[in-house]
N, C-alpha and C positions, 0 to 999 in steps of 0.2 A: 655529527656525531649522534648515533642512534640510542635509544633508551638501553639496549642490550650492552652497548659498549659503557656508558657512564655506569650502569650496574656492576658489568664485568670488572671494571678497573676502579672501583669505587675506593677502595683502599689506597692505591696510588693518588687518585684525585682529591682524597678529603682536606689533605693540607693544602693544597692550592685553593679549595672551596673556602677553606678558613681564611687564608690570606687575602682573597678576593671580597669576600663577604663577612668581615670580621665581627660583625654582630651575632653571628651565628653561633651557639655554643656547641660544644661536643657532643652533648646529649641530641641536640637538635639534629646534628650532622649524622650521628648513629642512627637516629630514627629515620631520616629522609634515605639513607641507605640507597643512594644512588638513583632514586626515583625522581625524574626531572619534574614531574607537576608538582610534587612535594616541596622539593626545592624552590620551585618558582613561586608556589603559594607562601612558603616561610620567607623568601626574599621580599615579596612585596610587603606582607605583613610588617616585618622588622623595618624596611626601609620606607614604607608609606608611598610607593611608587606605582605607577600603572602596570597592568599585566602586559603591555605592548612593551613598555621599557625594561621590565625583568625579562622578557623574552629575547630582546635585543642583547642585553648583558649576558644572558647564558648563552646564546649562538657566538657572541663574541668572545666568551671564555672556553667554549668549545675548539673554536678556530685556534685560539691561542695554544690550546692543548691539543692539538691534534696528533702529536706524536703518539699519545695513548691510543688513539684510533689506529694508527698505523701498526702499532706493536700488536695489537689485539687481534688484527688480521681480520678476514671475512668468517662469518659464523659464530663470533663471539659476542 
């Protein structure tokens, strides 16, 4: 899932992000606004895990939520 897809589908993904990383507040999720780097940084900060682990978790999340990628189609 590329950054455009994450940002383009952020409204649909926000709830799933909140379920996956429950320590994120609604305000933090709103500030992140689909920006993958900001999401990764905030997860790393809140959970005290390495950047490699964060990247793995986000990749797993993206794969699990691939339906959003297919629904957005190319160019979104």
